[in-house]
C-alpha positions in Angstrom: 13.7 -26.8 47.0 17.1 -25.7 45.2 18.6 -29.1 45.2 15.2 -30.3 43.6 15.3 -27.6 40.9 18.8 -28.4 40.1 18.2 -32.1 39.9 15.2 -31.3 37.5 17.4 -29.3 35.4 20.1 -31.9 35.3 17.6 -34.7 34.2 16.0 -32.5 31.5 19.4 -31.8 30.2 20.2 -35.5 30.1 17.0 -36.0 28.2 17.8 -33.3 25.6 21.1 -34.8 24.9 19.1 -37.7 23.5 16.5 -35.8 21.9 18.1 -32.4 21.1 15.1 -31.1 19.0 13.0 -30.8 22.0 12.4 -27.4 23.6 12.1 -28.5 27.4 16.1 -27.8 28.0 16.5 -25.2 30.8 20.2 -24.1 29.9 19.8 -20.6 31.8 19.1 -18.8 28.4 15.9 -20.1 27.3 14.3 -17.8 24.5 11.7 -15.3 25.9 8.5 -14.9 23.8 7.7 -11.4 22.6 4.1 -11.5 24.1 4.9 -12.9 27.6 8.6 -12.8 28.6 9.0 -15.1 31.7 11.4 -12.6 33.5 9.1 -9.8 32.9 6.0 -11.7 34.0 7.8 -12.6 37.2 8.9 -9.1 37.9 5.5 -7.8 37.3 4.1 -10.2 40.0 6.9 -9.9 42.4 8.1 -13.5 41.6 5.0 -14.9 43.2 4.3 -18.5 42.3 1.0 -20.0 41.5 -0.6 -21.7 44.5 0.2 -25.5 44.7 -2.5 -28.0 44.2 -4.1 -29.2 47.4 -4.7 -32.9 48.3 -7.7 -34.7 46.7 -8.9 -38.2 47.0 -10.8 -40.4 44.5 -14.6 -40.2 44.2 -16.5 -43.5 44.4 -18.6 -42.8 41.4 -16.0 -41.7 38.9 -12.8 -43.3 37.6 -11.3 -39.7 37.4 -8.9 -38.7 40.0 -6.5 -35.9 41.0 -3.5 -37.4 43.0 -1.7 -34.5 44.7 0.3 -35.4 47.8 3.0 -33.5 49.0 6.7 -34.4 48.3 7.1 -35.7 51.9 4.7 -38.5 51.1 6.1 -42.1 50.9 7.8 -43.1 47.7 5.1 -45.5 46.6 2.4 -42.5 47.0 4.6 -40.2 44.7 5.0 -43.0 42.1 1.2 -43.8 42.1 0.8 -39.9 41.5 3.1 -40.0 38.4 1.6 -43.2 37.1 -2.0 -41.8 37.4 -0.8 -38.8 35.4 0.8 -40.9 32.6 -1.3 -44.2 32.5 -4.5 -43.2 34.4 -3.8 -45.5 37.2 -1.1 -47.1 39.3 0.9 -50.1 38.1 1.8 -53.5 39.7 5.4 -54.5 40.7 8.5 -53.1 42.6 9.1 -49.4 42.7 12.3 -49.3 40.8 10.9 -51.4 37.9 7.8 -49.2 37.8 9.8 -46.0 37.9 12.2 -47.3 35.1 9.1 -48.1 33.0 7.5 -44.6 33.4 10.8 -42.9 32.6 11.0 -44.9 29.6 7.4 -44.1 28.5 8.2 -40.5 29.0 11.8 -39.9 27.9 12.8 -43.1 26.2 15.4 -43.9 28.6 16.0 -44.3 32.5 17.5 -41.3 34.3 20.0 -41.1 36.8 19.6 -40.3 40.6 18.1 -41.7 43.6 14.5 -43.0 43.8 13.3 -39.7 45.6 15.3 -37.4 43.3 13.9 -39.1 40.1 10.5 -39.0 41.4 10.5 -35.4 42.6 12.2 -34.3 39.1 9.5 -36.2 37.1 6.7 -34.5 39.2 8.4 -31.1 38.7 8.7 -31.9 34.9 5.0 -33.0 34.5 3.2 -30.6 36.8 5.2 -27.6 37.9 7.8 -26.6 35.3 10.5 -24.1 35.9 10.8 -20.2 35.8 11.4 -20.4 32.1 9.5 -23.5 31.1 6.0 -24.4 31.9 5.0 -27.9 32.8 4.1 -30.7 30.4 0.6 -30.6 31.4 0.4 -26.8 31.0 1.9 -27.2 27.3 -0.6 -30.1 26.6 -3.6 -28.2 27.9 -2.8 -25.2 25.7 -2.4 -27.3 22.6 -5.7 -29.3 23.2 -7.3 -26.0 23.7 -5.9 -24.6 20.5 -7.1 -27.5 18.5 -10.5 -28.5 20.0 -11.3 -25.4 22.3 -11.5 -27.7 25.4 -9.2 -30.1 27.3 -9.3 -33.7 28.7 -7.8 -33.6 32.2 -9.3 -36.9 33.1 -7.6 -38.7 30.5 -4.1 -40.0 31.0 -1.1 -38.4 29.2 -0.7 -41.2 26.8 -4.2 -40.9 25.6 -4.1 -37.2 25.3 -1.2 -37.4 23.1 -2.5 -40.2 21.1 -5.8 -38.2 20.3 -3.7 -35.1 19.5 -1.6 -37.1 17.1 -4.7 -38.5 15.4 -6.0 -35.0 14.9 -3.0 -33.3 13.8 -1.0 -36.1 12.0 -3.9 -38.7 11.1 -2.4 -41.7 13.1 -0.8 -42.4 16.3 3.0 -42.4 16.3 5.3 -44.2 18.6 8.2 -43.2 20.6 8.7 -41.2 24.0 5.8 -39.1 25.0 7.7 -35.9 25.3 9.3 -36.0 22.0 5.9 -36.9 20.4 4.4 -33.7 22.3 7.2 -31.4 21.3 6.7 -32.5 17.6 3.1 -31.8 17.8 3.7 -28.4 19.5 6.2 -27.4 16.7 3.5 -28.0 14.2 0.7 -26.2 16.1 2.5 -23.4 17.9 6.2 -23.2 16.6 6.9 -19.9 18.5 6.5 -21.9 21.8 4.2 -22.0 24.7 5.0 -20.0 27.8 3.3 -19.3 31.1 2.7 -15.7 32.4 1.9 -15.0 36.0 -1.5 -13.5 36.3 -3.8 -12.3 39.1 -7.2 -13.9 38.6 -9.7 -11.5 40.0 -12.0 -12.2 43.0 -15.5 -13.3 42.0 -14.5 -14.6 38.5 -17.5 -16.9 37.4 -17.1 -20.6 37.3 -19.6 -22.8 35.6 -19.4 -26.5 36.2 -21.4 -29.3 34.7 -21.9 -32.7 36.4 -20.2 -35.6 34.7 -22.2 -38.2 36.5 -25.7 -38.4 37.9 -25.8 -38.0 41.5 -28.3 -40.3 43.6 -28.3 -41.3 47.4 -27.5 -44.6 46.3 -24.2 -43.8 44.5 -22.6 -41.1 46.7 -21.6 -40.9 50.4 -20.3 -38.2 52.7 -16.8 -37.0 51.8 -17.0 -38.4 48.2 -15.1 -36.1 45.8 -17.0 -35.1 42.8 -15.5 -33.9 39.6 -17.4 -31.6 37.4 -16.1 -30.1 34.1 -15.8 -26.5 33.3 -18.6 -25.8 30.7 -17.0 -22.6 29.3 -13.4 -21.3 29.4 -12.1 -18.8 31.9 -10.5 -16.1 30.0 -9.8 -12.5 31.2 -8.7 -10.2 28.4 -6.2 -12.3 26.4 -5.3 -14.5 29.4 -6.4 -18.0 29.1 -6.7 -19.2 32.6 -8.7 -22.4 32.4 -9.9 -24.0 29.1 -13.2 -25.5 28.7 -13.2 -29.1 30.3 -11.1 -28.2 33.1 -11.9 -29.9 36.4 -14.2 -28.3 39.1 -14.0 -30.1 42.4 -16.7 -30.6 44.8 -17.5 -33.0 47.9 -20.5 -34.5 49.5 -21.4 -33.1 53.0 -24.7 -34.7 53.6 -26.8 -37.7 52.2 -30.3 -38.6 53.4 -32.4 -41.2 51.5 -36.1 -40.7 50.9 -38.0 -40.8 54.2 -41.4 -41.7 55.4 -44.5 -39.5 54.9 -43.2 -38.5 51.4 -40.2 -36.6 52.7 -37.8 -36.3 49.8 -34.1 -37.4 49.6 -31.3 -34.9 50.1 -27.8 -34.4 48.8 -25.7 -31.6 50.1 -22.9 -30.8 48.0 -20.1 -28.2 48.5 -18.1 -26.9 45.5 -14.4 -26.3 46.4 -12.3 -25.3 43.7 -11.5 -25.1 40.0 -8.3 -26.4 38.3 -6.5 -23.8 36.2 -3.5 -23.9 33.9 -0.4 -24.8 35.8 -2.1 -27.1 37.1 -3.1 -25.5 40.3 -6.3 -25.1 42.4 -8.3 -21.9 42.9 -10.8 -21.9 45.8 -14.5 -21.1 44.8 -17.8 -20.5 46.6 -21.3 -19.3 46.2 -22.0 -15.5 46.3 -23.9 -12.7 44.7 -21.6 -12.6 41.4 -22.6 -16.4 41.0 -26.3 -15.7 41.5 -26.2 -12.7 39.2 -24.4 -14.7 36.4 -26.9 -17.4 36.6 -29.9 -14.9 36.4 -28.3 -13.1 33.5 -27.8 -16.2 31.4 -31.4 -17.4 32.3 -32.7 -14.1 31.0 -30.5 -14.2 27.9 -31.5 -17.8 27.0 -35.1 -17.1 27.9 -35.2 -14.2 25.4 -34.1 -16.6 22.7 -37.2 -18.7 23.4 -35.3 -21.5 25.3 -34.6 -22.3 29.0 -31.5 -22.8 31.1 -32.1 -26.5 31.7 -30.4 -28.3 34.5 -29.1 -25.0 36.3 -28.9 -25.5 39.9 -28.2 -22.5 42.3 -30.1 -23.1 45.6 -27.8 -21.1 47.6 -25.4 -21.7 50.6 -26.6 -24.2 53.2 -24.2 -22.9 55.9 -21.0 -23.9 54.0 -19.2 -21.6 51.5 -20.2 -23.0 48.0 -22.8 -25.6 49.2 -25.9 -26.7 47.5 -28.8 -28.5 49.0 -30.8 -30.6 46.5 -34.1 -32.1 47.6 -36.4 -34.5 45.6 -36.2 -37.9 44.1 -32.9 -39.6 44.2 -32.6 -39.2 40.4 -33.0 -35.4 40.4 -29.5 -34.4 40.1 -28.5 -35.8 36.6 -25.4 -35.7 34.5 -25.2 -32.4 32.8 -26.6 -30.2 35.6 -25.0 -26.8 35.6 -23.7 -25.2 38.8 -22.6 -21.6 39.2 -19.7 -20.6 41.5 -17.1 -17.8 41.8 -13.7 -17.6 42.9 -13.3 -16.7 46.5 -10.3 -14.3 46.4 -7.9 -13.0 43.9 -5.4 -15.6 43.1 -2.0 -15.6 41.4 -2.0 -18.1 38.5 -0.1 -19.3 35.5 -2.1 -18.2 32.5 -1.6 -18.5 28.8 -1.4 -15.1 26.9 -3.1 -16.0 23.7 -1.3 -14.9 20.6 -2.9 -12.7 18.1 -2.8 -15.4 15.4 -5.0 -17.7 17.4 -7.3 -15.2 19.0 -10.0 -15.9 16.5 -10.2 -19.3 18.2 -11.7 -17.7 21.2 -14.9 -17.2 19.1 -15.5 -13.5 20.0 -18.9 -13.6 18.3 -20.3 -16.4 20.5 -21.4 -16.3 24.1 -19.1 -14.3 26.5 -16.4 -16.7 28.1 -16.2 -16.8 31.9 -14.0 -14.3 33.3 -15.2 -11.5 30.8 -18.1 -10.2 32.9 -16.7 -11.4 36.3 -14.3 -8.3 36.8 -15.2 -6.5 40.2 -17.0 -3.3 39.9 -15.3 -0.4 41.6 
């Protein structure tokens, strides 16, 4: 691990020699923000790191994927992971040529080191960050949230940066992805974006909306289903997961319609929510989730509307499970699910500075997390 961190710092230093205006350099004396010093945050949490993402496979009904193998996986799997983040899918060709291409896309140049060292450093740079600098994906997600109030984690890095340039500059610019991102960040949040270690409370409410209609014809057991977070998870001034973050579930049972009018069944378990970092936090179904749905139903009903599409049919013997009965078109795109975090979790959060606090829209519906604090 120590060697990997040293290699990561060396590669970033080599990059910043070419693009000195970028702020990803880790020179041992990175500036500390007044609102969330990295060293202070680490001391407050005992230096505990956010949980690492767990392994996930591709759903058969969606092009979205989270590829998170461990560093012990074969080189081609590590490279596919990097390509999925940057391009949205793996590329064809030899490993070295593909690695050279992705480095040129990100940095504008090829970097030194062995195949494994370069790939590990790229994963650290894109997903994990360092003690003083959050990952590229962390920074990009905060920037997207600041502009659009939601993020697009199912899009590849190149598309996310293209869209951000279109919004902030009116046109898509050329050049290495990281230099383009840093230019955007300087325009949006010139004081910098920093991560603060934060304990997300147990029973924080998670609301996920289906991105695809589920039927007995297009799902099978063990398919991974990706939902989108319908409201940001924010506790106080700590942004933990913006709207649009991925909520992961998987199919545990599928039964087609049967004789004598017996309905079809789809059994689904909601597993985790992807928070800033990025990292995964386990979720399940419990009293807090049920109460949140009931409260939302009552509030919306009082306004003369209904909570259309909400599904909370309770556990089916598995933590976080739902049993859906009916026609094979019953569970449609846009269906809302309620869950809650299983335990308290250490996460990397963004402490929202006062100048953009109004973007959290305090006059609107209460964001997730604000009414999920456990009662004592």
